[in-house]
N, C-alpha and C positions, 0 to 999 in steps of 0.2 A: 327391601332386601339388604341394602348396605350396612344397615345398624347390626347385621348378623355376622360381619366379617370377622371380627376378633374371634367369635367362636368357632367359625368354620375352620380357621387354620388349626385349631385344636382338635378338630374332629377329623381332619385329613388321614392321619395315621389309621385310625381306627376304622374309617368308613371307606375310603378310596381302595383300600386292599380287599374289600369285601369280595367273595365269590358272587359273581352273577349267576342267576338260575336261568334254565331255558326259559324265554319268554314267550307269551303269546301275544299277538300284534296289536290288540284293541286295548290292552291294559297294560303293556309294558313300558318301564322306563320313563314314564311322563312326569316332566317336573310339575310340581303344585305351586304356583307363585302367589304369594301374599300381596295383597293390595296396599299401597302406601300413599300418602298424599304426596303431590309434587313439591319437593323441597331441594334446595341447592346441595349437591353431593360434594363433599370435600374429596380432594385427590387422596387415592388409596395408597399408603406406602406397601408396596409389595415385601413379602417376608424375604430374608437372606437365607438361602437354603444352604445345606451343607453341600461342598463339592462332591460331584459323583462321577462315575465313569460314564462318559457319553454313550448313549443308546444308539444301536445301529438303526438308522432311518430307511425303512424298505417302503417303496411306493405299494399301492394297491395293487395286488396279484403279482408282485415283484418277484415271486418264487416260483413261477410258472415257467416251464422250459419248453419249447416245441419238440414234440416227438412225433412217430409214425404210427400209422394204424396197425403195423405189423406188430408194434410193441403190445397191443392189447387184443392179439389173437385168441388168447383164452376166453374173450367175451363169448365166444361161440359155445362154450360150456354152460352159459347161462340160458334160462328161459326168458327171453327177452320179452314175451308177450305179458308176463307177470309184471315187468317193469314199466310198460307203457302207460297204464293209469296213473302211475306215480308222475310220470313226465307230463301227462295231461294236466295233473294238479299244478305242477310247476308253470306250465303254459298260463294256466288261469291267473296268476300273478305277473307272469313276464310280458303278456301278449301286447301291452301297452308300451313297452320300452323298445326304443327304435332297433338297437341290436338284436333283438329277440323277436320282433314282430313277424318277420318273414318266417322263420322256421316253425312258429307257432301257427301260423295260418296254415301252412302246408301240413303240419300234423292234424290239424282239425279236418283236413279232407280225407284222412287215411282211416277208413273204417274197419276196425277189427284187423290191422296189419299182422301178417305171420312173421316169424323171427327173421326170415331173409329180408323183408321188405323194411323191417325196422332197422336192420344192420345197414342195409343200403342207403336209408334215409339219414342215418347219422354221418355215414363216410361222405355222402354228398354234400351235405348243408354244414358239416362242422369241421373244424381243426382239433386235434388232439393235442393235448399239453401235459407232460409230467410235472408233478408237484415235487418240490425240493425243500430241504431245510435250509436254515441260515448258512450252515457249513458246506451246503452243496450235496450232502447226501440225499438219497432218495426213499429211505425206509424211516418209518414213524410208528408210533402207537396207536392202535386201534382199540378202542374199549366199547363198551354197550350200555344202553339204557333202555328202560321199559316203562310202561304205564302200571302202577300198581292197582290193584282191586282190592277195594277195602268195603267192609260191612259197616252201615251208618244208619242215621235217623235224623228227622228234621227236628226232633227234641231230645232233650236230655233225659236219659233213663238209668237205671241201675246198670244196665249192659252197655249202653252207649254214653260215655261220660268224659270222653276226651274230645275238646272243641276243635274244630277245624275252622279258623278265623277269616272273615273277609277283610279287605283292606280296610284299616282304621281311618277315620275321618280326621284324627289328629296328625297324621304322619306327613311330614313336609319332606319334598325333595329339592334340592338346590343343585341345578348343573353349574359346575364351576367353571365351565368355559366362558359363561357371561361375565364372570369377574376376571380370570385370567386364561387368556386363549391358549397358553402353553399346558393347561390342565384340561385340554379336550378330551371328552369320554369319561371324565372323572366328576363324581357327583357325592353329595353328603345327604343323607337323610337324618331327620330329628324330628323333635316337637318343640313347640313354643311353650315356655314357661315365662310368664311376665313379658319382658322384651328380650329374651334370650333363646337362642335355638340350641336346644341341648340333646345329646344322644337319645335316640328312640329306646323303649324298653327292650331289655336283652331277654332271651328264652326264659331264664329263671325267673325274671319278674313277670312275664306273660303267664307262664304256668303255675304261678303261685295260687294258693288257695283263694286268695281275693284278687283275682287278676284285674288289671286296670282296662282289660278289652271285654268285660263282661258286657253282653248286649251285641256284640260284634259278631257272633257265632254264625256260620254260614250252615254247618252241619255238626253232628256228633258222630264220633266212630268208637269202635269198641277196643282198639288196639294202640297204644301209644308208640310203640316201635314202627308199627306199619305206618302211623301218621308222620313220624320222623322220616321214614324212606320217601313218603310221598313229597315231602318237603325238599329232598335231595332231587328227585326225579322232576318235579316242577309240574306234573298233571297226572291225574288218574280216574279211576271210576268209583264212585260210591254206591254200592248196592243196598237198597233199602228192603226191609223185611217183606213188603209187597212184591217184591221183583224189579221195581223201577231201579234204572240205573241213571245216576246223575254225573255227568261229565264235569270235572273241575280242572281249573287251569290256574296257572301263575297269575297273580294280580299285582303283586309288590313284595319288597323284602324289607326289614327293619334296619338296614344298614350296618349292622353288627358284622364283624370278621366271621368267616365260616371257619371252623376248626374240625378237623377230621376225628370222629370218636374211634374209628378203627387204630388210627395212630395212639391215642389216649390209651385204648385197652393194651397195646403192644408196649407202649412205655411203662405202664403199671404191671407188666409181666401177666396179664389177665388172658392173654391170646399171643400165639406165635404170629410171626408176620404172614405165614402160609394159610393161617386160619382166619385172618382178619378179612375175609370177604363178606359181603352182605349177608350170605347165609350162616356164616360163622358168627357175625355179630348178633344176629337174630336168635341163634341158639344161646349165645351167652346171656342174652336178655332174659328169655324164657327161664333160665337157670337161676338168674340174679335178679328177680323183681325189685328186691329191696334196694339195690344198688343202681338202679336203671335211671331214675330222675336226675340222680347226681352226675351220672355219665352224660346224659343228654344235655345237663347244663354247662358241660365243658364246651359245647358249641353255642355261643350266644346268638348266632344267626336264626332268623325266623322268617318263614315265607307265609304270606298271605294268599287266598285263593279268591276266585270268582266261579260262578257256574257258567259252563259254555253252552252253545246253542245245542238243542236237541238234535239227534240224527247224524252227528258227525261219524264218517268213517274212520276216524283216528283224532289224535289230539291236535291241536294247532301248533304249528312250529313258527319259528322267528319269520319264515317267509310269509305267514299269514294264510297258509292252507293246511287242511288235515293231512297228516303224514301217515304213510301207510307200513304195516309191520314188514320188517326186513327189505324195505325199498326205500328208505330214508336215513340220512346221516345228520349228524351235528358237525359243523366245521367251522373254522375260523373265518369270517367273511372279510377279513383283510387279504387273504390269500385265495380264496375260492369263492367266486360270485355266488351269493344265495340264488338257489333255484336251478343251478347248472347241474346236467347230468355229469356224474362221475363212474369211473370204473374202478372198483375196489378189489384188490388182490391181496387176501390175507388167508386166515386158517380159521376154523371153528373154535371155539372156547376150550382151553385146556386140550388141544388137539393139533396134529399136524395135518389134518384133512383140509383140502384147500378150500377155500370160501371166495369164489370169483363171481362177482355180482355188479350189474348194472345198477346204481344207486341214484338218488337225487338230494343234492345239498340243500336240504330244505329247513334246517335248524341250527341252533348256536349253542353254546354252553359255556360258563365262564371257566372251566377247566380245559376247555378245547381251544389251545393256543399253538400256533406253529403251521408251517406249510404241510406237512405230511401228518395230520393228525384228524382223526375222525372218531365219532361217537355212533355206533351202530344201534338203531332202533329195532327192537326184538319184537314190540307189540305189546299186549296186555295180559295181566295175570301172572300166576305163579311161575308157570313153566318159562315165560319170556323173562322173568325176574332171575331165575336161575341162569339162564344163558347170559344175561346182561351182567349178572354180579360175577361170573366167572370169567369174563371176556377181558383179556389184556394181552393182545396179540401184536405181532409185528406185522406191518403190512405196507403196501405201495399203492399210490392213489394217482390215476390220470383225470383229467378234466377235459370235458367236451364243450367248446364254445363255438358259437355259430361264426361262420367266415366274416359277417359284418361287425363282429366284436374285435375292436382294437384295442390291444394290451398296451399299457405304457412302455415305451423303449423299444416297441417293434412295429411303430408307425412306418 
């Protein structure tokens, strides 16, 4: 791996800033280590980086502040019975962790609890914490995501001619912390040519008439813009002509930087800012078929997929469990523990109507950064997509943690 070091530094700016897509647990972010003979390794000269402003170091969960149950009285407006299956999904992943073991064992003994019993359970066995931002404010951005529904085929036809690729065998991932500890959570993706690691193929190269990924097709779909948004969402359902549904999820990404095509359309004067929603972009694409591939190529990032197990009630989130519509959110796991119940107080998309909901923090996303930040999972299909695409609301978040859970700084 060390013979790749000179190239890694050149790739850092392109790859380390790449947007991370919502992962699925068995295929996500795994480094592929090439085997090399054991040879003496010369000392590596670390690069001299430009001076920069020191980043604020915040410990894990360091933006949570103790709160009172009176702060979340509006939880009574929610149908807590609908949230209970999502909590049991969290427990399926958390029950072996010491801080969560007791609360999950108790939950497993509660058969079909009513709303009163559920509320009493959380009040008795959990503490409540308010999330905050770095500047100590308690309000942040709540967006939405969904699971696209596409039409597809296992073979290429005149109708189904746009490939959905599986993870290529020649895609290499290098975790940079193994070379430089200060680059923890940074990685470079590329491919080996000769003795060098070079950037992996961009979207324009992958979508070329003679694609370098021919033979790696997982499925074929009928709509390139739906395929593009599937890559943004990270998972989806592909429906075959015989009615069979194939659940696909994130397998990997090409390491190229993500660029917003909505921002490109705004900068080109093709759409106004208020029209650059997912639906607005789709409408533009339908009316500008001859310009579509050029637009898509402005985003060099490309996502690869794998088929998920049959019979899942929802896509797999970063916690490793199926997430349920309108009961799961993606969060920043540095500030909210994955699997934790949260109470979200926000409003419906493009509305002032309150949306107060007990949710589970079961997913993550590259754009979901900060203490008061969440991505609301609306479910699958076009209606869910409309809600998700329109959601950009202000909101507050409270986190429920077992009384056995010790927060840094509050021991």
